[in-house]
N, C-alpha and C positions, 0 to 999 in steps of 0.2 A: 283479537287474534294475535298470537305470539309468533314472531318470526325467528329465523336462525340467528339474528344478531342482537336480540333483545337481552338486556341485562336489567335486573331489578335490584335496587339498593334502598335500604332503610336502616334504621338504627341498629337492629339486631339480626338482620338477614340480608345477605347479598347473593344474588344468583348470577353465575358467570357461564357464558356459552363455551363449552369445551373446544368446539371447532374453531372459534375465534381465538381462544387462548392458545391452542396448539394446532396450527394450520394443517399439519399432516395427520392429525388424529383421525382414525377410522373406526373407533370402538363403538359399542352400543350405547354407552352412557354419554348423553349429550350435554348435561348440565352439571355444574358444581354449585352446591349450596353451602355457603359459609355462614356459620352462626355459632355462638357460644351457648345457645340454649340447648337443653336436652332434647332428645328425640320426641319425648312426650310433650314437652312445652311447645316444640315446633308444630306438632300435629294439632294441639289445642288452639294455637294462635294462628297458624298459617295452613290449615289443611287444604283450603281451596288452591293456594299457590303451589303447594307440594304436589298435588295431583296433576296440575298442568305441566310441571317441569319433571315429571317422572319419566324414565329413571334418572337418578342423580347420584352424585358422590357428595357426601357430607364431610366438610372440613371445618376447622376452627377459624375464627376471625383473624387469627395471626397470619393465616395464608393470605388474606386480603392485604394486610399491612406489608408483608414481604413482597407481594405482587406489585403493589403500588410503588414501593421503593425501587424495585427492579425496573419497572417501566419508566420511572422518573430518571433513573441513572442512564438507561438506554437512550432516552430522548436527549438528556444532557450531553452525552458523548456524541450522539449523532449531530446535534447542533454545533458542538465544538468542532467536529470534523468538517462540517459544511463551512463554518466561518473561517477556519484556518487551513483549509486544504491548499496544498502547494500546487500551483498550476503546472509545474514541471514533473509532478509525480515523484517527489523525493521519497525514498524508502530508506529508513535508517539502517545502516550497516551495508547497504549496497551501493550507495552513491559517493562514498568517500574515496574510491579508487580513482586514480588519475595518472596521467603520464607526467613524470616529474619534469621532463624537458619542456612541456607546454606550460607548466605552472611556475617554474622557477624564473622565467623571463617572459618577455613580450613577443616571442617568436610568432605565435599564432596571430596576435593582433597585427604585427608587422606584415605577416603573410596575407592576411585578409585585406589590409590596406593596399598592398601591392599585388593584388590578385591577377594582374595582367599576365597571361600565360607565357608570353615571350620573355618577360623578366624572369619568371620562374625557370624556364628552360635554360636561359643564359646563366642563371645562378647555379643551376645543377651542373651545367657544363664545366664550371670551375672546379668541381669536386672530382676526386678520383672515382674510378668505377666502383670500387668497394664501398666508399662512402655513399655514393648515389644509390647503389643497390640496397644498402642497409637502411638508409633513410626511407626509401620506398617501402621496404618490408615492414619497418617499424610504424611509420605514420599512415601509410595507405592501407596495408594489410593488417595492421594492428598487432603484429607479433612483438613479443618482448625480447630483450637482448639474449636471454638464455635459450629461447627457441631458435633464434637466428644463429647463435653460436653453435648449437647442437647440429643444425642443418649444414653449417660450414665446416664443422669439425675443429673449431677454435675455442679459446677461453672466452666466456661472456664479458669479462672486463675489457678485452680487446674490442669487442663489438660496442660496448658502452663508450669507450674512448673514441672510436671511429664515428659514432653517431654524434657525440658532443663536438668533435672537431668539424664534422660536416655542418652542424648547426652554426658553429662559430664562423665558419667560412661563408655560409649563406647570410648571416647577420651582417658581416663585413661587406659582402657584395651588395646587399640591399641598402645599407647605409650610404654607399657610394652612388648608387643608381636611384 
């Protein structure tokens, strides 16, 4: 009995299941027969096989070579992805963006080391109200300096300078405490 997943291979004839080859295929032809023999040679040599796999699509053996190479490449790339997958889900072109304030110095590391909320509040109390508000807008709400500047109606360079001065004041405060 021949089931839906059966494939037959020999030197001059390969039978491929269309549904297995093309999972969403819904057509009437269920088999691909690949051979470089003529139709007459196929019927003379394999008439019993051809009747079992009818209806079928006849293709040349070069299809089998291309199919084999394609499957080998797909498996190679799948295994490469499995072996080298980034646990953090790095996506090229999307993960290079960063806040320069956090990358240029060790502010974030210092902040994490001194995560005591009281120290943070005391440090923030040393800043002016504008600096405090701009730091919160930038680091907590994720707004860039241009957005903050537009909301306040000022030049973005003034916001950049204010954020940098606030960070410098916090660094100084944390280094003393």
